[in-house]
C-alpha positions as CSV (number, residue, x, y, z in Angstrom):
1,X,0.0,-0.1,0.0
2,X,1.3,3.5,-0.9
3,X,0.6,6.8,0.7
4,X,1.0,10.1,-1.0
5,X,0.9,13.7,0.3
6,X,-1.3,16.3,-1.4
7,X,0.6,18.2,-4.0
8,X,0.7,21.3,-1.9
9,X,2.0,19.6,1.0
10,X,4.6,17.7,-1.2
11,X,5.9,20.9,-2.5
12,X,6.1,22.4,1.0
13,X,8.1,19.5,2.2
14,X,10.6,19.8,-0.8
15,X,11.0,23.5,0.1
16,X,11.5,22.7,3.6
17,X,14.1,19.9,2.8
18,X,15.8,22.3,0.5
19,X,15.9,24.9,3.1
20,X,17.4,22.6,5.8
21,X,19.9,21.2,3.3
22,X,21.0,24.8,2.4
23,X,21.3,25.7,6.1
24,X,23.2,22.6,6.9
25,X,25.8,23.7,4.3
26,X,25.9,27.2,5.4
27,X,29.1,28.8,6.7
28,X,29.4,31.3,9.5
29,X,31.7,34.3,9.8
30,X,32.5,35.5,13.4
31,X,34.1,39.0,13.6
32,X,36.5,40.2,16.3
33,X,33.8,42.4,17.9
34,X,31.6,39.3,18.2
35,X,29.1,40.1,15.2
36,X,28.3,37.0,13.1
37,X,27.2,36.5,9.4
38,X,25.2,33.4,9.5
39,X,24.0,31.3,6.6
40,X,26.6,32.5,4.2
41,X,28.8,30.6,1.6
42,X,32.3,31.5,1.6
43,X,33.9,32.4,-1.9
44,X,37.4,33.8,-1.4
45,X,39.6,35.0,1.4
46,X,42.4,37.3,0.6
47,X,44.8,39.6,2.5
48,X,42.4,42.4,2.5
49,X,38.8,40.9,2.3
50,X,36.6,37.7,2.7
51,X,33.9,37.4,0.1
52,X,30.9,35.4,0.6
53,X,27.3,34.9,-0.6
54,X,24.4,35.7,1.6
55,X,20.7,35.8,0.5
56,X,21.6,35.7,-3.0
57,X,23.9,38.5,-2.8
58,X,27.7,38.8,-3.0
59,X,29.1,40.6,0.0
60,X,32.6,41.4,1.6
61,X,34.1,41.9,5.0
62,X,37.6,43.2,5.7
63,X,39.9,40.2,6.5
64,X,41.5,41.9,9.5
65,X,38.0,42.0,11.3
66,X,37.4,38.3,11.0
67,X,38.0,36.3,14.1
68,X,37.0,32.9,12.7
69,X,34.9,31.2,10.1
70,X,33.1,27.8,10.6
71,X,32.9,26.0,7.4
72,X,30.0,23.6,7.1
73,X,31.3,21.9,3.9
74,X,35.2,21.2,3.5
75,X,37.3,19.1,1.0
76,X,37.0,15.4,2.2
77,X,40.6,15.1,3.5
78,X,40.5,18.6,5.2
79,X,37.3,17.5,6.9
80,X,38.8,14.1,7.8
81,X,41.8,15.9,9.3
82,X,39.8,18.3,11.3
83,X,37.6,15.3,12.6
84,X,40.8,13.6,13.7
85,X,42.2,16.6,15.5
86,X,38.9,17.0,17.2
87,X,39.2,13.4,18.5
88,X,42.8,14.0,19.9
89,X,44.6,12.4,16.9
90,X,46.9,15.2,16.0
91,X,49.4,13.2,14.3
92,X,46.8,11.5,12.1
93,X,45.3,14.9,11.2
94,X,48.8,16.2,10.2
95,X,49.4,13.2,8.0
96,X,46.1,13.8,6.2
97,X,46.7,17.5,5.8
98,X,50.2,16.8,4.4
99,X,48.8,14.7,1.7
100,X,46.2,17.2,0.8
101,X,48.6,20.1,0.7
102,X,51.3,18.2,-0.8
103,X,49.1,17.1,-3.6
104,X,48.0,20.7,-4.4
105,X,51.6,22.0,-4.3
106,X,53.0,19.3,-6.7
107,X,50.0,19.7,-9.1
108,X,48.6,16.1,-8.7
109,X,45.6,17.6,-6.8
110,X,42.9,20.2,-7.6
111,X,40.5,22.1,-5.3
112,X,37.4,24.0,-6.3
113,X,36.9,25.6,-3.0
114,X,39.2,28.7,-3.4
115,X,39.8,29.2,0.4
116,X,40.5,25.6,1.3
117,X,44.3,25.2,0.3
118,X,45.3,28.2,2.6
119,X,43.1,27.0,5.4
120,X,44.7,23.6,5.3
121,X,48.2,25.2,5.6
122,X,47.1,27.2,8.3
123,X,45.7,24.3,10.0
124,X,49.2,22.6,9.7
125,X,50.7,25.7,11.4
126,X,48.1,25.4,14.3
127,X,48.3,21.7,14.8
128,X,52.1,21.6,14.9
129,X,51.9,24.4,17.5
130,X,49.3,22.4,19.5
131,X,51.9,19.6,20.0
132,X,54.8,22.1,20.7
133,X,56.6,21.2,17.6
134,X,58.5,24.5,16.8
135,X,60.3,23.1,13.8
136,X,57.0,22.0,12.4
137,X,55.5,25.3,12.9
138,X,58.2,27.1,11.1
139,X,58.1,24.7,8.1
140,X,54.4,25.0,7.9
141,X,54.6,28.8,8.1
142,X,57.3,28.9,5.5
143,X,55.1,26.8,3.1
144,X,52.1,29.0,3.6
145,X,54.3,32.0,3.1
146,X,55.5,30.7,-0.2
147,X,52.4,29.2,-1.7
148,X,49.5,31.5,-0.3
149,X,50.7,34.9,-0.9
150,X,47.4,36.5,-1.0
151,X,45.8,34.5,1.8
152,X,44.1,36.1,5.0
153,X,46.2,33.8,6.9
154,X,49.6,35.1,5.7
155,X,50.3,37.9,8.4
156,X,49.4,35.2,11.1
157,X,51.8,32.7,9.5
158,X,54.8,35.2,9.8
159,X,53.7,35.8,13.4
160,X,53.5,32.2,14.2
161,X,57.0,31.5,12.6
162,X,58.4,34.5,14.7
163,X,56.9,33.1,17.8
164,X,58.2,29.6,17.3
165,X,61.7,31.0,16.6
166,X,61.6,33.1,19.8
167,X,60.5,30.0,21.9
168,X,63.5,28.3,20.4
169,X,65.8,31.1,21.5
170,X,66.5,32.1,18.0
171,X,65.7,35.8,18.8
172,X,67.5,37.4,15.8
173,X,65.6,35.1,13.4
174,X,62.3,36.0,15.1
175,X,63.0,39.6,14.7
176,X,63.9,39.1,11.1
177,X,60.5,37.3,10.5
178,X,58.7,40.2,12.2
179,X,60.7,42.7,10.0
180,X,59.5,40.6,6.9
181,X,55.8,41.0,8.0
182,X,56.4,44.7,8.6
183,X,57.6,45.0,4.9
184,X,54.6,43.1,3.6
185,X,52.3,45.4,5.6
186,X,53.7,48.5,4.0
187,X,54.0,47.1,0.5
188,X,50.5,45.8,0.7
189,X,49.2,48.8,2.6
190,X,47.4,46.5,5.1
191,X,45.3,47.5,8.2
192,X,46.5,49.3,11.3
193,X,45.5,46.1,12.9
194,X,48.5,44.3,11.4
195,X,50.8,47.1,12.2
196,X,49.9,46.9,15.8
197,X,50.3,43.1,15.7
198,X,53.9,43.7,14.4
199,X,54.6,46.1,17.2
200,X,53.3,43.9,19.8
201,X,55.3,40.9,18.4
202,X,58.5,43.0,18.4
203,X,58.0,44.3,21.9
204,X,57.8,40.7,23.1
205,X,60.6,39.2,21.2
206,X,63.0,42.2,22.0
207,X,64.8,40.7,24.8
208,X,66.9,43.9,25.3
209,X,63.8,45.6,26.8
210,X,63.6,45.8,30.5
211,X,60.2,44.7,32.2
212,X,59.4,48.4,32.7
213,X,60.1,49.4,29.1
214,X,58.3,46.5,27.8
215,X,55.4,47.4,29.9
216,X,55.3,51.0,28.7
217,X,55.5,49.7,25.1
218,X,52.5,47.2,25.3
219,X,50.4,49.8,27.3
220,X,50.8,52.1,24.5
221,X,49.9,49.4,21.9
222,X,46.9,48.4,24.0
223,X,45.8,52.0,24.0
224,X,46.2,52.4,20.1
225,X,44.2,49.1,19.5
226,X,41.5,50.1,21.8
227,X,37.9,48.9,20.7
228,X,38.8,48.9,17.1
229,X,41.1,45.8,17.4
230,X,40.1,44.3,20.7
231,X,42.1,41.0,20.3
232,X,45.3,43.0,19.8
233,X,44.4,45.1,22.8
234,X,43.7,42.2,25.1
235,X,47.0,40.3,24.2
236,X,48.9,43.6,25.0
237,X,47.1,43.6,28.2
238,X,48.1,40.0,29.0
239,X,51.8,41.2,28.3
240,X,51.4,44.1,30.7
241,X,50.1,41.8,33.3
242,X,53.1,39.6,32.9
243,X,55.5,42.5,33.1
244,X,54.3,43.2,36.8
245,X,55.4,39.7,37.9
246,X,58.8,39.7,36.1
247,X,62.1,41.1,37.5
248,X,62.6,42.1,41.0
249,X,60.0,44.8,41.7
250,X,56.8,42.7,41.3
251,X,53.2,44.0,41.8
252,X,50.9,40.9,42.1
253,X,47.9,43.2,42.9
254,X,48.2,45.0,39.6
255,X,48.8,41.9,37.7
256,X,45.8,40.1,39.3
257,X,43.5,43.1,38.4
258,X,44.6,42.9,34.7
259,X,44.3,39.0,34.5
260,X,40.8,39.0,36.1
261,X,39.5,41.7,33.9
262,X,40.7,39.7,30.9
263,X,39.2,36.5,31.9
264,X,35.8,38.5,32.1
265,X,36.1,40.1,28.8
266,X,33.6,38.5,26.3
267,X,35.7,39.7,23.3
268,X,39.0,37.8,24.6
269,X,40.2,35.2,22.2
270,X,41.7,31.8,23.2
271,X,45.4,33.1,23.3
272,X,44.3,36.0,25.5
273,X,42.3,33.8,27.9
274,X,45.1,31.2,28.0
275,X,47.5,33.8,28.9
276,X,45.4,35.6,31.4
277,X,44.6,32.3,33.3
278,X,48.1,31.3,33.3
279,X,49.2,34.6,34.7
280,X,46.5,34.5,37.3
281,X,47.7,31.1,38.4
282,X,51.2,32.3,38.7
283,X,50.0,35.2,40.9
284,X,47.9,32.7,43.0
285,X,50.8,30.2,43.2
286,X,53.1,32.8,44.6
287,X,50.5,33.8,47.2
288,X,49.9,30.2,48.2
289,X,53.7,29.7,48.7
290,X,53.8,32.8,50.8
291,X,51.1,31.4,53.1
292,X,52.9,28.0,53.4
293,X,56.1,29.7,54.4
294,X,54.5,31.7,57.0
295,X,53.0,28.5,58.5
296,X,49.5,29.5,57.5
297,X,46.7,27.3,56.0
298,X,47.4,27.3,52.3
299,X,45.0,24.5,51.2
300,X,42.4,26.9,49.7
301,X,45.0,28.9,47.9
302,X,46.6,25.9,46.4
303,X,43.3,24.6,45.4
304,X,42.3,27.8,43.6
305,X,45.6,27.9,41.9
306,X,45.1,24.2,40.6
307,X,41.6,25.1,39.4
308,X,43.0,28.4,37.6
309,X,45.9,26.5,35.7
310,X,43.6,23.5,35.0
311,X,41.3,25.9,33.1
312,X,44.1,26.2,30.7
313,X,44.9,22.6,30.3
314,X,41.4,21.6,29.7
315,X,40.0,24.5,27.6
316,X,42.8,25.7,25.6
317,X,44.7,22.6,24.3
318,X,46.1,24.4,21.2
319,X,47.7,27.1,23.2
320,X,50.9,25.2,23.9
321,X,53.1,28.0,25.1
322,X,50.7,28.4,28.2
323,X,49.3,24.9,28.3
324,X,52.7,23.1,28.9
325,X,53.6,25.7,31.7
326,X,50.1,25.5,33.3
327,X,50.1,21.5,33.2
328,X,53.5,21.5,35.1
329,X,52.5,24.2,37.7
330,X,49.2,22.5,38.5
331,X,51.3,19.4,39.2
332,X,53.5,21.4,41.5
333,X,50.4,22.9,43.2
334,X,48.9,19.4,43.6
335,X,52.1,18.4,45.2
336,X,51.9,21.2,47.7
337,X,48.4,20.1,48.7
338,X,50.1,17.0,50.0
339,X,47.4,14.4,50.3
340,X,47.8,10.9,48.3
341,X,45.0,12.0,45.8
342,X,46.8,15.2,44.9
343,X,50.1,13.5,44.7
344,X,48.7,10.9,42.2
345,X,47.2,13.7,40.1
346,X,50.5,15.4,40.1
347,X,52.3,12.4,38.7
348,X,49.6,12.1,36.1
349,X,50.2,15.7,34.9
350,X,54.0,15.4,35.0
351,X,53.7,12.2,32.7
352,X,51.4,14.2,30.4
353,X,53.8,17.2,30.1
354,X,56.6,14.7,29.4
355,X,54.5,12.9,26.8
356,X,52.9,15.8,25.0
357,X,55.6,18.4,25.2
358,X,58.9,16.2,25.5
359,X,61.2,18.9,23.9
360,X,59.8,21.6,26.2
361,X,61.5,23.4,29.3
362,X,58.5,22.2,31.4
363,X,58.9,18.5,30.4
364,X,62.6,18.7,31.6
365,X,61.3,20.2,34.9
366,X,58.7,17.4,35.2
367,X,61.5,14.8,34.7
368,X,63.4,16.3,37.7
369,X,60.4,16.2,39.8
370,X,59.8,12.5,39.0
371,X,63.5,11.7,39.4
372,X,63.9,10.4,35.8
């Protein structure tokens, strides 16, 4: 026996199905100020603008204002790689992305989605960074720089390269990468946002600056960024907070005020939040140590320290610069709590640091704590 819908109902059902299918395929653009463009189809992404189709019309938005794009439809290999990364298989994701990108570069592969190749190259930068592979970051950034010269990801690739070089104590090379980006900004007449990004990167990489001079510089950058470029301003404020807990003349009260404000800022991005929670953890850890030295009850202080560092460990897995440190210091705070459960958790975190960030300074410290 067969059943049939009335013609009008059948048409309505088809329209509904088509609408749902269209929505399922729609992309979403999120801007730095929190505004979103929903139900769009990304067309191209260049140094200066992202073009997309919405409601049958072609539109654009300046690239420097884009915080993220959620793609509902990706090339098969890219989608497979992102799924693997989301499931924690970073090495598997890297392998698949290398196959995809390598095929495009050597000409054996083709791609109809204009934005996808540069996105895949940027994911290689991000994923290498998420496992603390500085050499992998540099290699992936160099490939993007060489093969995606008009991508919106290009400035970020230079910054990631500079950061990886700096973390590897290659300061002159890091400053050289920053200088290359500054030249690109000038020749391409890019937005003020990128000029401020370069100024911030240079202030952080220049080891000749004292804590007070670095603080003055990042405060200036934060002021210039203001509400127009909130992610730059907030990351500059992280650096300001960090400057108060460097050197001999520490001011934990000022640092805590800055870090707490940043953690409550709805416009703060993942690097900012990871940095703010790590800095706040550092302040709390110092206060807990002082309580213990004064033979006062420090249990609540060390517990808050652990909770703060573990936010970074759990919520910001790709922010390796902060996550490895937070993982190690959370373990140290657990040890200071002293009970057997906390000691077990400390050992687990030490093992995680050694396994996930084996080449890092924090892995070396963890090995010392475990006597291996």
